[in-house]
C-alpha positions as CSV (number, residue, x, y, z in Angstrom):
1,X,42.3,6.1,28.3
2,X,39.6,5.9,26.2
3,X,36.5,8.2,26.6
4,X,33.2,6.4,25.6
5,X,30.7,8.2,23.0
6,X,27.0,7.5,22.6
7,X,25.2,8.7,19.9
8,X,21.6,9.4,21.5
9,X,18.9,8.4,18.9
10,X,16.9,5.6,17.3
11,X,17.5,6.5,13.7
12,X,19.0,3.1,13.1
13,X,16.4,0.8,14.4
14,X,12.9,2.8,13.8
15,X,10.2,1.3,11.9
16,X,9.1,2.8,8.0
17,X,8.4,5.9,8.4
18,X,9.7,9.3,10.4
19,X,10.6,9.9,14.0
20,X,7.3,11.5,15.2
21,X,7.7,12.3,18.8
22,X,11.0,12.0,19.2
23,X,12.9,14.3,21.0
24,X,15.0,17.1,19.4
25,X,18.0,15.7,20.6
26,X,18.1,12.7,18.8
27,X,21.6,12.3,16.9
28,X,23.4,14.1,19.4
29,X,26.7,12.6,20.8
30,X,26.9,12.9,24.4
31,X,30.1,11.9,26.9
32,X,29.6,9.1,29.6
33,X,31.8,7.9,31.9
34,X,35.6,6.7,31.1
35,X,35.6,3.0,29.9
36,X,39.0,1.0,31.4
37,X,40.7,-1.1,28.7
38,X,41.0,-4.7,28.9
39,X,44.1,-6.7,28.9
40,X,44.0,-10.5,28.8
41,X,41.0,-10.6,30.2
42,X,41.7,-8.5,33.3
43,X,40.6,-4.6,34.0
44,X,43.5,-2.5,34.2
45,X,42.6,0.6,35.9
46,X,45.9,1.6,35.9
47,X,44.7,4.0,33.0
48,X,41.9,5.8,35.2
49,X,43.2,8.4,37.5
50,X,43.3,8.3,41.7
51,X,41.0,10.9,41.6
52,X,38.6,8.9,39.3
53,X,38.8,5.6,40.7
54,X,34.9,5.8,42.1
55,X,33.0,6.0,39.4
56,X,31.6,9.8,38.4
57,X,28.0,9.4,37.9
58,X,26.3,12.2,35.5
59,X,22.3,11.8,36.9
60,X,21.7,14.7,34.1
61,X,22.7,12.6,31.2
62,X,21.5,9.5,32.6
63,X,18.0,11.2,32.6
64,X,18.6,12.8,29.3
65,X,19.2,9.1,28.0
66,X,16.2,8.1,29.4
67,X,13.9,10.6,28.3
68,X,15.4,10.2,24.5
69,X,14.6,6.8,25.0
70,X,11.3,6.6,26.0
71,X,10.5,9.3,23.7
72,X,12.0,6.7,20.8
73,X,9.9,4.3,22.5
74,X,6.9,6.5,22.5
75,X,7.0,7.4,18.9
76,X,7.4,3.9,18.2
77,X,4.7,2.7,19.4
78,X,2.6,5.3,18.0
79,X,3.9,4.3,14.2
80,X,3.1,0.4,15.0
81,X,-0.2,1.7,15.8
82,X,-0.1,3.4,12.5
83,X,1.2,0.7,11.0
84,X,-1.3,-1.7,12.6
85,X,-4.1,0.6,11.7
86,X,-3.3,0.4,8.2
87,X,-2.9,-2.9,7.7
88,X,-6.0,-3.6,9.3
89,X,-7.3,-1.5,6.7
90,X,-6.0,-3.1,3.9
91,X,-6.6,-6.4,4.9
92,X,-10.3,-5.2,5.0
93,X,-9.8,-3.8,1.2
94,X,-8.3,-7.0,0.3
95,X,-11.1,-8.9,1.5
96,X,-13.8,-6.3,-0.4
97,X,-11.8,-6.9,-3.7
98,X,-11.6,-10.6,-3.0
99,X,-15.6,-11.1,-2.6
100,X,-16.1,-8.6,-5.4
101,X,-13.8,-11.3,-7.5
102,X,-15.7,-14.0,-6.1
103,X,-18.9,-12.9,-7.3
104,X,-17.9,-11.8,-10.7
105,X,-16.3,-15.4,-11.1
106,X,-19.2,-17.3,-10.0
107,X,-21.5,-14.7,-12.2
108,X,-19.1,-15.8,-15.3
109,X,-19.4,-19.5,-14.1
110,X,-23.2,-19.2,-14.3
111,X,-22.9,-17.8,-17.8
112,X,-20.6,-20.4,-19.3
113,X,-22.6,-22.9,-17.9
114,X,-25.9,-21.4,-19.9
115,X,-23.7,-21.0,-23.0
116,X,-23.1,-24.7,-22.6
117,X,-26.6,-25.5,-22.3
118,X,-27.8,-23.1,-25.3
119,X,-24.9,-25.0,-27.2
120,X,-26.1,-28.5,-26.4
121,X,-29.6,-27.4,-27.4
122,X,-28.3,-25.8,-30.5
123,X,-26.8,-29.3,-31.5
124,X,-30.1,-31.0,-30.7
125,X,-32.2,-28.8,-32.9
126,X,-29.5,-29.0,-35.4
127,X,-29.3,-32.8,-35.4
128,X,-33.4,-32.7,-35.0
129,X,-33.3,-30.2,-38.5
130,X,-31.1,-32.6,-40.1
131,X,-32.6,-36.2,-39.2
132,X,-35.8,-34.5,-40.8
133,X,-34.1,-32.7,-43.9
134,X,-32.7,-36.4,-44.7
135,X,-36.5,-37.8,-44.4
136,X,-38.0,-34.9,-46.5
137,X,-35.2,-35.7,-48.9
138,X,-35.7,-39.6,-48.7
139,X,-39.3,-38.4,-49.4
140,X,-38.6,-36.5,-52.6
141,X,-36.7,-38.9,-53.8
142,X,-38.7,-42.3,-53.5
143,X,-42.4,-40.3,-54.0
144,X,-41.2,-37.9,-56.9
145,X,-38.2,-40.4,-58.4
146,X,-41.5,-42.6,-58.7
147,X,-43.6,-40.0,-60.8
148,X,-40.7,-39.3,-63.3
149,X,-40.4,-43.2,-63.7
150,X,-44.2,-43.7,-64.7
151,X,-44.1,-40.2,-66.7
152,X,-41.1,-41.7,-68.9
153,X,-43.0,-45.4,-69.3
154,X,-45.8,-43.5,-70.4
């Protein structure tokens, strides 16, 4: 007959982090009542001695298991609370950083708009200056050009 063995502990299913609040019995291996073998979908009680045909109840071991499980659950709940608090802190920090980045983006967009406006104003001044230079050139050529022709003819 096979004796069932159960590992007491929560190491395989705890959330990230340590096992704060977990009982010191974690990791202990305890023996529980005998497990009958199964043959052809039928339970064979032939391996169970007659004096143990009535299941033996080890209430102390059961109580220990319940205490360890409740301790593990309290530790898990505490860890969940820690993780939720950390997630909330990170969410608030991320929101703050996002708002700061959005403010920087709006500032940069306003600076770009001002730069485009300044560029457009500078282009308009350059076009106006070019027009005045063309008029000045035409005036110089037309007026002084006539004087130089007169001086040559005289």
